[in-house]
Structures are given as C-alpha cells and as structure tokens.
Biopython code that builds the backbone (N, CA, C, O; Angstrom):
import numpy as np
from Bio.PDB.StructureBuilder import StructureBuilder

atoms = [
    (1, "MET", "N", (-16.031, -1.838, 3.798)),
    (1, "MET", "CA", (-16.846, -1.297, 4.979)),
    (1, "MET", "C", (-16.048, 0.522, 4.940)),
    (1, "MET", "O", (-14.855, 0.801, 4.826)),
    (2, "THR", "N", (-16.758, 1.085, 5.024)),
    (2, "THR", "CA", (-16.326, 2.904, 4.591)),
    (2, "THR", "C", (-15.397, 3.379, 5.938)),
    (2, "THR", "O", (-15.167, 2.779, 6.989)),
    (3, "ARG", "N", (-15.110, 4.266, 5.614)),
    (3, "ARG", "CA", (-14.107, 4.879, 6.773)),
    (3, "ARG", "C", (-14.849, 5.256, 8.044)),
    (3, "ARG", "O", (-14.406, 5.141, 9.187)),
    (4, "ALA", "N", (-16.262, 5.809, 7.619)),
    (4, "ALA", "CA", (-17.308, 6.240, 8.633)),
    (4, "ALA", "C", (-17.566, 4.681, 9.546)),
    (4, "ALA", "O", (-17.532, 4.691, 10.777)),
    (5, "GLU", "N", (-17.809, 3.446, 8.787)),
    (5, "GLU", "CA", (-18.052, 2.367, 9.567)),
    (5, "GLU", "C", (-16.307, 2.019, 10.456)),
    (5, "GLU", "O", (-16.270, 1.772, 11.662)),
    (6, "ARG", "N", (-15.312, 2.060, 9.774)),
    (6, "ARG", "CA", (-14.093, 1.643, 10.556)),
    (6, "ARG", "C", (-14.162, 2.794, 11.997)),
    (6, "ARG", "O", (-14.301, 2.334, 13.130)),
    (7, "LEU", "N", (-14.079, 3.854, 11.821)),
    (7, "LEU", "CA", (-14.220, 5.018, 12.820)),
    (7, "LEU", "C", (-15.452, 4.553, 13.998)),
    (7, "LEU", "O", (-15.665, 4.880, 15.165)),
    (8, "ALA", "N", (-15.966, 3.837, 13.248)),
    (8, "ALA", "CA", (-17.030, 3.720, 15.171)),
    (8, "ALA", "C", (-17.154, 2.525, 14.947)),
    (8, "ALA", "O", (-18.355, 2.262, 14.878)),
    (9, "ILE", "N", (-16.137, 1.100, 14.700)),
    (9, "ILE", "CA", (-16.004, 0.199, 15.041)),
    (9, "ILE", "C", (-14.371, 0.680, 15.959)),
    (9, "ILE", "O", (-14.237, 0.126, 17.050)),
    (10, "LEU", "N", (-13.425, 1.482, 15.595)),
    (10, "LEU", "CA", (-12.361, 1.351, 16.476)),
    (10, "LEU", "C", (-12.701, 1.946, 16.993)),
    (10, "LEU", "O", (-12.998, 1.640, 18.148)),
    (11, "GLY", "N", (-12.895, 3.181, 16.523)),
    (11, "GLY", "CA", (-12.417, 4.500, 17.618)),
    (11, "GLY", "C", (-12.048, 5.583, 17.340)),
    (11, "GLY", "O", (-12.115, 5.554, 16.111)),
    (12, "ALA", "N", (-11.795, 6.275, 17.534)),
    (12, "ALA", "CA", (-10.902, 8.040, 16.996)),
    (12, "ALA", "C", (-9.106, 7.805, 17.051)),
    (12, "ALA", "O", (-8.138, 7.951, 16.304)),
    (13, "ASP", "N", (-9.417, 7.340, 18.477)),
    (13, "ASP", "CA", (-7.781, 6.710, 19.561)),
    (13, "ASP", "C", (-7.051, 6.345, 18.842)),
    (13, "ASP", "O", (-5.953, 6.830, 18.569)),
    (14, "THR", "N", (-7.995, 4.627, 18.056)),
    (14, "THR", "CA", (-7.428, 3.758, 17.691)),
    (14, "THR", "C", (-6.941, 3.901, 16.324)),
    (14, "THR", "O", (-5.873, 3.368, 16.024)),
    (15, "VAL", "N", (-7.589, 4.544, 15.486)),
    (15, "VAL", "CA", (-7.470, 5.143, 13.966)),
    (15, "VAL", "C", (-6.581, 5.727, 14.295)),
    (15, "VAL", "O", (-5.501, 5.138, 14.250)),
    (16, "THR", "N", (-6.620, 7.485, 14.889)),
    (16, "THR", "CA", (-5.121, 7.992, 14.922)),
    (16, "THR", "C", (-3.824, 7.057, 15.509)),
    (16, "THR", "O", (-2.659, 7.358, 15.252)),
    (17, "ALA", "N", (-4.037, 6.392, 15.976)),
    (17, "ALA", "CA", (-2.311, 5.053, 16.425)),
    (17, "ALA", "C", (-2.177, 4.950, 14.919)),
    (17, "ALA", "O", (-1.261, 5.354, 14.202)),
    (18, "ILE", "N", (-3.287, 4.324, 14.607)),
    (18, "ILE", "CA", (-2.766, 3.365, 13.189)),
    (18, "ILE", "C", (-2.270, 4.563, 12.293)),
    (18, "ILE", "O", (-1.160, 4.537, 11.761)),
    (19, "HIS", "N", (-2.796, 5.191, 12.209)),
    (19, "HIS", "CA", (-2.012, 6.151, 11.252)),
    (19, "HIS", "C", (-0.993, 6.913, 11.543)),
    (19, "HIS", "O", (-0.494, 7.677, 10.717)),
    (20, "ASP", "N", (-0.512, 6.765, 12.940)),
    (20, "ASP", "CA", (0.582, 7.554, 13.356)),
    (20, "ASP", "C", (1.508, 6.609, 13.027)),
    (20, "ASP", "O", (2.476, 7.087, 12.437)),
    (21, "ARG", "N", (1.554, 5.098, 13.257)),
    (21, "ARG", "CA", (2.265, 4.239, 13.280)),
    (21, "ARG", "C", (2.603, 4.328, 11.303)),
    (21, "ARG", "O", (3.649, 4.553, 10.694)),
    (22, "VAL", "N", (1.795, 4.161, 11.020)),
    (22, "VAL", "CA", (2.108, 4.231, 9.217)),
    (22, "VAL", "C", (3.205, 5.436, 8.802)),
    (22, "VAL", "O", (4.283, 5.361, 8.213)),
    (23, "ALA", "N", (2.338, 6.781, 9.459)),
    (23, "ALA", "CA", (3.456, 7.672, 9.370)),
    (23, "ALA", "C", (4.578, 7.305, 9.263)),
    (23, "ALA", "O", (5.213, 7.817, 8.341)),
    (24, "LEU", "N", (5.408, 6.107, 10.293)),
    (24, "LEU", "CA", (6.850, 5.369, 10.327)),
    (24, "LEU", "C", (7.255, 4.760, 10.440)),
    (24, "LEU", "O", (7.956, 4.272, 11.326)),
    (25, "ALA", "N", (6.719, 4.403, 8.871)),
    (25, "ALA", "CA", (6.955, 3.624, 8.254)),
    (25, "ALA", "C", (7.668, 3.766, 6.766)),
    (25, "ALA", "O", (7.092, 4.140, 5.744)),
    (26, "PRO", "N", (9.010, 3.393, 6.882)),
    (26, "PRO", "CA", (10.285, 4.055, 5.406)),
    (26, "PRO", "C", (8.969, 4.150, 3.977)),
    (26, "PRO", "O", (7.839, 3.666, 4.062)),
    (27, "GLU", "N", (9.452, 4.792, 2.931)),
    (27, "GLU", "CA", (8.950, 4.679, 1.485)),
    (27, "GLU", "C", (9.718, 2.862, 1.021)),
    (27, "GLU", "O", (10.631, 2.104, 1.349)),
    (28, "PRO", "N", (8.603, 2.967, 0.106)),
    (28, "PRO", "CA", (9.375, 1.262, 0.040)),
    (28, "PRO", "C", (9.931, 1.740, -1.428)),
    (28, "PRO", "O", (9.542, 2.578, -2.242)),
    (29, "THR", "N", (11.052, 0.789, -1.382)),
    (29, "THR", "CA", (11.953, 1.376, -3.166)),
    (29, "THR", "C", (11.157, 0.677, -4.031)),
    (29, "THR", "O", (10.221, -0.114, -3.916)),
    (30, "ASP", "N", (11.970, 1.333, -5.209)),
    (30, "ASP", "CA", (11.525, 1.555, -6.747)),
    (30, "ASP", "C", (11.551, -0.209, -6.944)),
    (30, "ASP", "O", (10.907, -0.765, -7.833)),
    (31, "GLU", "N", (12.396, -0.933, -5.967)),
    (31, "GLU", "CA", (12.376, -2.639, -6.833)),
    (31, "GLU", "C", (10.962, -3.101, -5.877)),
    (31, "GLU", "O", (10.164, -3.934, -6.306)),
    (32, "LEU", "N", (10.844, -2.607, -4.894)),
    (32, "LEU", "CA", (9.445, -3.330, -3.959)),
    (32, "LEU", "C", (8.448, -2.606, -5.106)),
    (32, "LEU", "O", (8.533, -3.439, -6.008)),
    (33, "VAL", "N", (7.998, -2.077, -5.359)),
    (33, "VAL", "CA", (7.153, -1.371, -5.623)),
    (33, "VAL", "C", (6.929, -2.062, -7.016)),
    (33, "VAL", "O", (5.731, -2.194, -7.267)),
    (34, "GLU", "N", (7.717, -2.503, -7.915)),
    (34, "GLU", "CA", (7.579, -2.907, -9.343)),
    (34, "GLU", "C", (7.222, -4.327, -8.905)),
    (34, "GLU", "O", (6.357, -4.908, -9.559)),
    (35, "GLU", "N", (7.804, -4.962, -7.850)),
    (35, "GLU", "CA", (7.506, -6.023, -7.762)),
    (35, "GLU", "C", (6.358, -6.154, -7.204)),
    (35, "GLU", "O", (5.754, -7.094, -7.722)),
    (36, "LEU", "N", (5.800, -5.670, -6.424)),
    (36, "LEU", "CA", (4.353, -5.675, -6.134)),
    (36, "LEU", "C", (3.388, -4.779, -7.048)),
    (36, "LEU", "O", (2.183, -4.580, -6.897)),
    (37, "ARG", "N", (4.183, -4.333, -7.961)),
    (37, "ARG", "CA", (2.547, -4.278, -9.192)),
    (37, "ARG", "C", (2.415, -5.106, -9.849)),
    (37, "ARG", "O", (1.278, -5.481, -10.132)),
    (38, "ARG", "N", (4.103, -6.042, -10.613)),
    (38, "ARG", "CA", (3.736, -7.362, -11.078)),
    (38, "ARG", "C", (2.426, -8.586, -10.420)),
    (38, "ARG", "O", (1.451, -9.165, -10.900)),
    (39, "ILE", "N", (2.989, -8.532, -9.326)),
    (39, "ILE", "CA", (1.903, -9.500, -8.660)),
    (39, "ILE", "C", (0.242, -8.760, -8.872)),
    (39, "ILE", "O", (-0.740, -9.290, -9.392)),
    (40, "MET", "N", (0.362, -7.386, -8.272)),
    (40, "MET", "CA", (-1.153, -7.599, -7.700)),
    (40, "MET", "C", (-1.786, -6.835, -9.425)),
    (40, "MET", "O", (-2.813, -6.166, -9.317)),
    (41, "ALA", "N", (-1.112, -6.973, -11.024)),
    (41, "ALA", "CA", (-1.852, -7.118, -11.794)),
    (41, "ALA", "C", (-1.665, -8.367, -12.913)),
    (41, "ALA", "O", (-1.969, -8.296, -14.103)),
    (42, "ARG", "N", (-1.177, -9.345, -12.328)),
    (42, "ARG", "CA", (-1.204, -10.382, -12.473)),
    (42, "ARG", "C", (-2.588, -10.967, -13.079)),
    (42, "ARG", "O", (-3.202, -11.821, -12.439)),
    (43, "PRO", "N", (-2.955, -10.605, -14.030)),
    (43, "PRO", "CA", (-4.663, -11.339, -13.982)),
    (43, "PRO", "C", (-4.344, -12.858, -14.400)),
    (43, "PRO", "O", (-3.482, -13.137, -15.233)),
    (44, "ALA", "N", (-5.289, -13.997, -13.597)),
    (44, "ALA", "CA", (-4.976, -15.167, -14.243)),
    (44, "ALA", "C", (-3.426, -16.019, -14.701)),
    (44, "ALA", "O", (-3.122, -16.659, -15.708)),
    (45, "ASP", "N", (-2.611, -15.647, -13.350)),
    (45, "ASP", "CA", (-1.172, -16.188, -13.379)),
    (45, "ASP", "C", (-0.743, -15.521, -14.831)),
    (45, "ASP", "O", (-0.392, -16.442, -15.569)),
    (46, "CYS", "N", (-0.661, -14.415, -15.409)),
    (46, "CYS", "CA", (-0.531, -13.940, -16.417)),
    (46, "CYS", "C", (0.538, -12.757, -15.714)),
    (46, "CYS", "O", (0.163, -11.588, -15.806)),
    (47, "THR", "N", (1.831, -13.029, -15.031)),
    (47, "THR", "CA", (2.707, -12.363, -15.427)),
    (47, "THR", "C", (3.339, -10.941, -15.875)),
    (47, "THR", "O", (4.221, -11.104, -16.718)),
    (48, "PRO", "N", (3.126, -9.661, -15.546)),
    (48, "PRO", "CA", (3.802, -8.945, -16.816)),
    (48, "PRO", "C", (5.333, -8.578, -16.802)),
    (48, "PRO", "O", (5.677, -8.079, -15.731)),
    (49, "ALA", "N", (6.306, -8.704, -17.714)),
    (49, "ALA", "CA", (7.649, -8.370, -17.495)),
    (49, "ALA", "C", (7.976, -6.521, -16.949)),
    (49, "ALA", "O", (7.740, -5.362, -17.289)),
    (50, "PRO", "N", (8.354, -6.966, -16.372)),
    (50, "PRO", "CA", (8.919, -5.586, -15.336)),
    (50, "PRO", "C", (9.173, -4.654, -16.641)),
    (50, "PRO", "O", (9.557, -4.859, -17.792)),
    (51, "ARG", "N", (8.717, -3.391, -15.792)),
    (51, "ARG", "CA", (8.869, -1.985, -16.896)),
    (51, "ARG", "C", (10.158, -1.172, -15.633)),
    (51, "ARG", "O", (10.318, -1.620, -14.498)),
    (52, "PRO", "N", (10.857, -0.063, -16.143)),
    (52, "PRO", "CA", (12.048, 0.187, -15.689)),
    (52, "PRO", "C", (11.694, 1.427, -14.689)),
    (52, "PRO", "O", (11.116, 2.351, -15.261)),
    (53, "ALA", "N", (11.913, 1.589, -13.451)),
    (53, "ALA", "CA", (11.761, 2.474, -12.316)),
    (53, "ALA", "C", (11.158, 3.871, -12.817)),
    (53, "ALA", "O", (12.111, 4.335, -13.443)),
    (54, "SER", "N", (10.226, 4.711, -12.891)),
    (54, "SER", "CA", (10.618, 5.989, -12.819)),
    (54, "SER", "C", (10.204, 7.099, -12.001)),
    (54, "SER", "O", (9.827, 8.167, -12.484)),
    (55, "ARG", "N", (10.263, 6.883, -10.888)),
    (55, "ARG", "CA", (9.576, 7.527, -9.822)),
    (55, "ARG", "C", (10.335, 8.785, -9.096)),
    (55, "ARG", "O", (11.521, 8.826, -8.768)),
    (56, "ALA", "N", (9.591, 9.542, -8.973)),
    (56, "ALA", "CA", (10.299, 10.821, -9.137)),
    (56, "ALA", "C", (11.043, 10.696, -7.774)),
    (56, "ALA", "O", (10.698, 9.777, -7.031)),
    (57, "ALA", "N", (11.970, 11.488, -7.408)),
    (57, "ALA", "CA", (12.956, 11.714, -6.727)),
    (57, "ALA", "C", (12.909, 12.633, -4.851)),
    (57, "ALA", "O", (13.955, 12.823, -4.230)),
]
sb = StructureBuilder()
sb.init_structure("model")
sb.init_model(0)
sb.init_chain("A")
sb.init_seg("    ")
for serial, (resi, resn, name, xyz) in enumerate(atoms, 1):
    if name == "N":
        sb.init_residue(resn, " ", resi, " ")
    sb.init_atom(name, np.array(xyz, "f"), 0.0, 1.0, " ", f" {name:<3s}", serial, name[0])
structure = sb.get_structure()
C-alpha cells in the first residue's frame, strides 16, 4: 500500500495523529536495535552473531 492509498483510506487527521503518537515514543536502546537486527536478518533460521553497537550518540 502506498502513502497516498493510506492517506485516502485513513484521512489526513488520522495520519497526523499516528505521526504525533509515534513521535512520543523513546529512541530504542542499542541492545534492542541489535536484537531486532538479528531477528530480521535471520534467513532460514540462521541467526547471525551479535556485533558491537556503534550508533552515534
């Protein structure tokens, strides 16, 4: 679904409310980002080894 399709279905006010709500969420920790990277990058149940976090502060 494209942005235009979502906007047409939800309406501008709803999309704005969603964006406002997302903006309130805290930034994820380096540990969470690493865990999610490992989960999402796992092809056919082959989990990659953890790598050191190197995000800029």
